[in-house]
C-alpha positions in Angstrom: 0.0 0.0 0.0 1.5 3.3 -1.0 1.8 6.2 1.5 -1.0 8.4 0.2 -3.5 5.5 0.2 -2.3 4.5 3.7 -2.8 8.1 5.0 -6.2 8.4 3.3 -7.5 5.0 4.6 -6.3 5.7 8.2 -7.8 9.2 8.2 -11.1 7.7 7.1 -11.0 4.8 9.5 -10.0 7.0 12.5 -12.5 9.7 11.8 -15.3 7.2 11.3 -14.4 5.3 14.5 -14.3 8.6 16.5 -17.8 9.5 15.2 -19.0 5.9 16.0 -17.5 6.2 19.5 -19.3 9.5 20.0 -22.5 8.0 18.8 -22.2 5.1 21.2 -21.4 7.5 24.1 -24.5 9.6 23.2 -26.6 6.4 23.1 -25.4 5.4 26.5 -26.1 8.8 27.9 -29.6 8.7 26.4 -30.4 5.4 28.0 -28.8 6.3 31.3 -30.0 9.9 31.8 -32.7 10.5 29.0 -30.5 13.2 27.5 -30.8 13.2 23.7 -29.1 16.4 22.7 -25.5 16.8 21.4 -24.1 20.2 21.8 -21.2 20.7 19.5 -19.3 23.8 18.7 -19.1 24.5 14.9 -15.5 23.2 14.7 -15.9 19.8 16.4 -16.6 17.8 13.1 -13.6 19.5 11.5 -11.5 18.7 14.5 -12.4 15.0 14.2 -11.1 15.0 10.6 -8.0 17.0 11.5 -7.1 14.6 14.4 -7.7 11.6 12.1 -5.3 13.1 9.6 -2.7 13.9 12.2 -2.9 10.4 13.7 -2.6 8.9 10.2 0.5 10.9 9.5 2.1 9.3 12.6 1.6 5.9 10.7 4.4 6.8 8.4 6.7 6.0 11.3 5.6 2.4 10.7 5.7 2.3 6.9 7.4 -0.8 5.6 11.2 -0.7 5.7 12.8 -4.0 4.7 15.9 -3.3 6.8 13.8 -2.9 10.0 14.5 -5.6 12.6 11.8 -7.0 14.8 13.1 -5.3 17.9 13.3 -2.0 16.0 9.7 -2.5 14.8 8.5 -3.0 18.3 10.1 0.2 19.4 8.5 2.0 16.4 5.1 0.6 17.4 5.5 1.8 21.0 6.6 5.2 19.8 3.7 5.3 17.4 1.2 4.4 20.1 2.6 7.2 22.4 2.8 9.7 19.6 -0.8 9.1 18.5 -1.8 9.2 22.2 -0.1 12.6 22.5 -1.9 13.9 19.4 -5.3 12.8 20.7 -4.6 14.1 24.2 -3.4 17.5 23.1 -6.0 17.9 20.5 -8.8 16.7 22.9 -7.7 19.4 25.4 -7.4 22.1 22.7 -10.7 21.3 21.1 -12.6 20.8 24.3 -13.4 17.1 23.9 -13.0 16.6 27.7 -13.0 18.9 30.7 -12.2 16.6 33.6 -10.4 13.4 34.4 -13.5 11.3 33.8 -13.9 12.8 30.3 -10.2 12.1 29.6 -10.5 8.5 30.7 -13.4 8.0 28.3 -11.3 9.5 25.5 -8.5 7.2 26.5 -10.8 4.1 26.3 -12.1 5.2 22.9 -8.5 5.8 21.8 -7.4 2.3 22.7 -10.4 0.7 21.0 -9.9 2.8 17.9 -6.2 2.1 17.8 -6.9 -1.7 17.9 -9.6 -1.4 15.3 -7.3 0.5 12.9 -4.5 -2.0 13.4 -6.8 -5.0 12.7 -8.3 -3.2 9.7 -4.9 -2.3 8.3 -3.5 -5.8 8.6 -6.7 -7.2 6.9 -6.3 -4.7 4.0 -2.6 -5.4 3.6 -3.2 -9.2 3.5 -6.0 -8.7 1.0 -3.8 -6.6 -1.2 -1.0 -9.2 -0.9 -3.3 -12.0 -2.0 -4.5 -10.0 -5.0 -0.9 -9.3 -6.0 0.1 -13.0 -5.6 -2.9 -14.0 -7.7 -2.0 -11.5 -10.4 1.6 -12.8 -10.4 0.4 -16.4 -10.6 -1.8 -15.5 -13.6 1.1 -13.9 -15.4 3.7 -16.6 -14.6 4.3 -18.9 -17.6 3.2 -22.5 -17.1 6.1 -24.9 -17.7 
């Protein structure tokens, strides 16, 4: 998968997952308290897309490098997790996604779930692309 496609797919997945998480949170609040209103500032939808894009840029840290050892890749994954967490935490504070520790913990839980979802989805897409490439190579290969 090339870099532009990776960034686009991750931005889309992250933004969609954030919106899904907010929808689930709102549904839980509705059933728990009866509150059915969402009060967003005008910039919140744009902030979700911007944060999705910034988080996807951090994925370039993990982009395939054949010379990368397993230990080096584990360090990159840990750095990626922390970098994306920093982006989400700082952006959440800046855009007013949370105002207290309980709100931050909710954002943290959503972050971990979204991070796992994006990893699983990316691995699945890469394996699908790999299968398609292998099938195309097998079709081109001369039969002997």
